[in-house]
Biotite code that builds the C-alpha atoms (Angstrom):
import biotite.structure as struc

atoms = struc.array([
    struc.Atom([290.254, 38.141, -99.224], chain_id="A", res_id=1, res_name="UNK", atom_name="CA", element="C"),
    struc.Atom([288.510, 36.207, -96.475], chain_id="A", res_id=2, res_name="UNK", atom_name="CA", element="C"),
    struc.Atom([284.762, 36.825, -96.478], chain_id="A", res_id=3, res_name="UNK", atom_name="CA", element="C"),
    struc.Atom([283.468, 36.722, -92.910], chain_id="A", res_id=4, res_name="UNK", atom_name="CA", element="C"),
    struc.Atom([279.703, 36.763, -93.440], chain_id="A", res_id=5, res_name="UNK", atom_name="CA", element="C"),
    struc.Atom([279.111, 36.862, -89.678], chain_id="A", res_id=6, res_name="UNK", atom_name="CA", element="C"),
    struc.Atom([279.866, 40.605, -89.993], chain_id="A", res_id=7, res_name="UNK", atom_name="CA", element="C"),
    struc.Atom([276.726, 41.064, -92.104], chain_id="A", res_id=8, res_name="UNK", atom_name="CA", element="C"),
    struc.Atom([273.633, 42.334, -90.342], chain_id="A", res_id=9, res_name="UNK", atom_name="CA", element="C"),
    struc.Atom([271.491, 39.682, -92.033], chain_id="A", res_id=10, res_name="UNK", atom_name="CA", element="C"),
    struc.Atom([272.945, 36.281, -92.875], chain_id="A", res_id=11, res_name="UNK", atom_name="CA", element="C"),
    struc.Atom([273.050, 35.980, -96.669], chain_id="A", res_id=12, res_name="UNK", atom_name="CA", element="C"),
    struc.Atom([271.625, 33.029, -98.563], chain_id="A", res_id=13, res_name="UNK", atom_name="CA", element="C"),
    struc.Atom([273.952, 30.739, -100.543], chain_id="A", res_id=14, res_name="UNK", atom_name="CA", element="C"),
    struc.Atom([273.281, 32.477, -103.874], chain_id="A", res_id=15, res_name="UNK", atom_name="CA", element="C"),
    struc.Atom([274.012, 35.842, -102.254], chain_id="A", res_id=16, res_name="UNK", atom_name="CA", element="C"),
    struc.Atom([277.328, 34.578, -100.870], chain_id="A", res_id=17, res_name="UNK", atom_name="CA", element="C"),
    struc.Atom([278.315, 33.330, -104.325], chain_id="A", res_id=18, res_name="UNK", atom_name="CA", element="C"),
    struc.Atom([277.409, 36.652, -105.926], chain_id="A", res_id=19, res_name="UNK", atom_name="CA", element="C"),
    struc.Atom([279.296, 38.655, -103.278], chain_id="A", res_id=20, res_name="UNK", atom_name="CA", element="C"),
    struc.Atom([282.440, 36.605, -103.937], chain_id="A", res_id=21, res_name="UNK", atom_name="CA", element="C"),
    struc.Atom([281.990, 36.988, -107.710], chain_id="A", res_id=22, res_name="UNK", atom_name="CA", element="C"),
    struc.Atom([281.444, 40.737, -107.400], chain_id="A", res_id=23, res_name="UNK", atom_name="CA", element="C"),
    struc.Atom([284.618, 41.170, -105.358], chain_id="A", res_id=24, res_name="UNK", atom_name="CA", element="C"),
    struc.Atom([286.613, 39.074, -107.838], chain_id="A", res_id=25, res_name="UNK", atom_name="CA", element="C"),
    struc.Atom([285.230, 40.895, -110.900], chain_id="A", res_id=26, res_name="UNK", atom_name="CA", element="C"),
    struc.Atom([284.578, 44.661, -110.667], chain_id="A", res_id=27, res_name="UNK", atom_name="CA", element="C"),
    struc.Atom([282.343, 44.547, -113.768], chain_id="A", res_id=28, res_name="UNK", atom_name="CA", element="C"),
    struc.Atom([280.023, 41.884, -112.354], chain_id="A", res_id=29, res_name="UNK", atom_name="CA", element="C"),
    struc.Atom([276.374, 42.109, -113.455], chain_id="A", res_id=30, res_name="UNK", atom_name="CA", element="C"),
    struc.Atom([273.711, 40.677, -111.146], chain_id="A", res_id=31, res_name="UNK", atom_name="CA", element="C"),
    struc.Atom([270.839, 39.241, -113.160], chain_id="A", res_id=32, res_name="UNK", atom_name="CA", element="C"),
    struc.Atom([268.848, 37.642, -110.355], chain_id="A", res_id=33, res_name="UNK", atom_name="CA", element="C"),
    struc.Atom([265.064, 37.714, -110.246], chain_id="A", res_id=34, res_name="UNK", atom_name="CA", element="C"),
    struc.Atom([263.177, 40.432, -108.389], chain_id="A", res_id=35, res_name="UNK", atom_name="CA", element="C"),
    struc.Atom([263.135, 40.177, -104.569], chain_id="A", res_id=36, res_name="UNK", atom_name="CA", element="C"),
    struc.Atom([266.231, 37.947, -104.379], chain_id="A", res_id=37, res_name="UNK", atom_name="CA", element="C"),
    struc.Atom([268.466, 40.412, -102.541], chain_id="A", res_id=38, res_name="UNK", atom_name="CA", element="C"),
    struc.Atom([270.489, 42.123, -105.276], chain_id="A", res_id=39, res_name="UNK", atom_name="CA", element="C"),
    struc.Atom([270.891, 45.285, -103.186], chain_id="A", res_id=40, res_name="UNK", atom_name="CA", element="C"),
    struc.Atom([272.046, 43.233, -100.205], chain_id="A", res_id=41, res_name="UNK", atom_name="CA", element="C"),
    struc.Atom([274.664, 41.564, -102.405], chain_id="A", res_id=42, res_name="UNK", atom_name="CA", element="C"),
    struc.Atom([276.052, 44.940, -103.449], chain_id="A", res_id=43, res_name="UNK", atom_name="CA", element="C"),
    struc.Atom([276.040, 46.321, -99.893], chain_id="A", res_id=44, res_name="UNK", atom_name="CA", element="C"),
    struc.Atom([277.730, 43.217, -98.480], chain_id="A", res_id=45, res_name="UNK", atom_name="CA", element="C"),
    struc.Atom([280.367, 43.265, -101.236], chain_id="A", res_id=46, res_name="UNK", atom_name="CA", element="C"),
    struc.Atom([280.982, 46.971, -100.615], chain_id="A", res_id=47, res_name="UNK", atom_name="CA", element="C"),
    struc.Atom([281.363, 46.280, -96.888], chain_id="A", res_id=48, res_name="UNK", atom_name="CA", element="C"),
    struc.Atom([284.046, 43.659, -97.505], chain_id="A", res_id=49, res_name="UNK", atom_name="CA", element="C"),
    struc.Atom([285.809, 45.843, -100.069], chain_id="A", res_id=50, res_name="UNK", atom_name="CA", element="C"),
    struc.Atom([285.798, 48.790, -97.650], chain_id="A", res_id=51, res_name="UNK", atom_name="CA", element="C"),
    struc.Atom([287.240, 46.665, -94.838], chain_id="A", res_id=52, res_name="UNK", atom_name="CA", element="C"),
    struc.Atom([289.906, 45.398, -97.251], chain_id="A", res_id=53, res_name="UNK", atom_name="CA", element="C"),
    struc.Atom([290.778, 48.953, -98.303], chain_id="A", res_id=54, res_name="UNK", atom_name="CA", element="C"),
    struc.Atom([289.776, 48.376, -101.927], chain_id="A", res_id=55, res_name="UNK", atom_name="CA", element="C"),
    struc.Atom([287.194, 51.201, -101.872], chain_id="A", res_id=56, res_name="UNK", atom_name="CA", element="C"),
    struc.Atom([286.630, 54.304, -99.766], chain_id="A", res_id=57, res_name="UNK", atom_name="CA", element="C"),
    struc.Atom([283.085, 55.275, -100.732], chain_id="A", res_id=58, res_name="UNK", atom_name="CA", element="C"),
    struc.Atom([279.943, 53.863, -102.245], chain_id="A", res_id=59, res_name="UNK", atom_name="CA", element="C"),
    struc.Atom([277.177, 55.694, -104.015], chain_id="A", res_id=60, res_name="UNK", atom_name="CA", element="C"),
    struc.Atom([273.821, 53.959, -103.815], chain_id="A", res_id=61, res_name="UNK", atom_name="CA", element="C"),
    struc.Atom([271.168, 55.114, -106.250], chain_id="A", res_id=62, res_name="UNK", atom_name="CA", element="C"),
    struc.Atom([267.633, 53.882, -105.656], chain_id="A", res_id=63, res_name="UNK", atom_name="CA", element="C"),
    struc.Atom([264.105, 54.980, -106.520], chain_id="A", res_id=64, res_name="UNK", atom_name="CA", element="C"),
    struc.Atom([262.541, 57.153, -103.801], chain_id="A", res_id=65, res_name="UNK", atom_name="CA", element="C"),
    struc.Atom([259.779, 54.637, -102.881], chain_id="A", res_id=66, res_name="UNK", atom_name="CA", element="C"),
    struc.Atom([262.449, 52.052, -102.056], chain_id="A", res_id=67, res_name="UNK", atom_name="CA", element="C"),
    struc.Atom([264.387, 54.273, -99.651], chain_id="A", res_id=68, res_name="UNK", atom_name="CA", element="C"),
    struc.Atom([262.210, 54.980, -96.645], chain_id="A", res_id=69, res_name="UNK", atom_name="CA", element="C"),
    struc.Atom([264.460, 56.234, -93.846], chain_id="A", res_id=70, res_name="UNK", atom_name="CA", element="C"),
    struc.Atom([263.945, 58.991, -91.306], chain_id="A", res_id=71, res_name="UNK", atom_name="CA", element="C"),
    struc.Atom([266.491, 61.860, -91.412], chain_id="A", res_id=72, res_name="UNK", atom_name="CA", element="C"),
    struc.Atom([269.355, 61.379, -88.944], chain_id="A", res_id=73, res_name="UNK", atom_name="CA", element="C"),
    struc.Atom([268.752, 57.655, -88.566], chain_id="A", res_id=74, res_name="UNK", atom_name="CA", element="C"),
    struc.Atom([271.920, 55.594, -88.332], chain_id="A", res_id=75, res_name="UNK", atom_name="CA", element="C"),
    struc.Atom([271.996, 52.765, -90.845], chain_id="A", res_id=76, res_name="UNK", atom_name="CA", element="C"),
    struc.Atom([273.237, 49.291, -89.875], chain_id="A", res_id=77, res_name="UNK", atom_name="CA", element="C"),
    struc.Atom([276.449, 49.838, -91.832], chain_id="A", res_id=78, res_name="UNK", atom_name="CA", element="C"),
    struc.Atom([277.474, 52.869, -89.775], chain_id="A", res_id=79, res_name="UNK", atom_name="CA", element="C"),
    struc.Atom([276.456, 55.653, -92.161], chain_id="A", res_id=80, res_name="UNK", atom_name="CA", element="C"),
    struc.Atom([274.055, 58.438, -91.325], chain_id="A", res_id=81, res_name="UNK", atom_name="CA", element="C"),
    struc.Atom([271.218, 59.099, -93.737], chain_id="A", res_id=82, res_name="UNK", atom_name="CA", element="C"),
    struc.Atom([270.575, 62.778, -94.397], chain_id="A", res_id=83, res_name="UNK", atom_name="CA", element="C"),
    struc.Atom([267.669, 64.470, -96.131], chain_id="A", res_id=84, res_name="UNK", atom_name="CA", element="C"),
    struc.Atom([265.398, 61.470, -95.570], chain_id="A", res_id=85, res_name="UNK", atom_name="CA", element="C"),
    struc.Atom([265.004, 59.946, -98.993], chain_id="A", res_id=86, res_name="UNK", atom_name="CA", element="C"),
    struc.Atom([267.733, 61.678, -100.945], chain_id="A", res_id=87, res_name="UNK", atom_name="CA", element="C"),
    struc.Atom([271.306, 61.160, -99.822], chain_id="A", res_id=88, res_name="UNK", atom_name="CA", element="C"),
    struc.Atom([273.440, 59.103, -97.498], chain_id="A", res_id=89, res_name="UNK", atom_name="CA", element="C"),
    struc.Atom([276.941, 60.087, -96.467], chain_id="A", res_id=90, res_name="UNK", atom_name="CA", element="C"),
])
């Protein structure tokens, strides 16, 4: 699969590109990066490429409430609509 990182909202760093490629190649990939290094971005970017490729249809993102601060009805950069503010995204 060709990974066109220009499709990403934010350009990933080199370590994030490597981890995205590794995650796509290995479905049981475990990201052990330090805090604040973009682990969530890696997962979202990998999911975006896998969705475009037809490998997956849905993604469930589980995060602590303080991390997810989004107004209800706001459209996320990946085309999904967040509902219920801090609880669910469809």
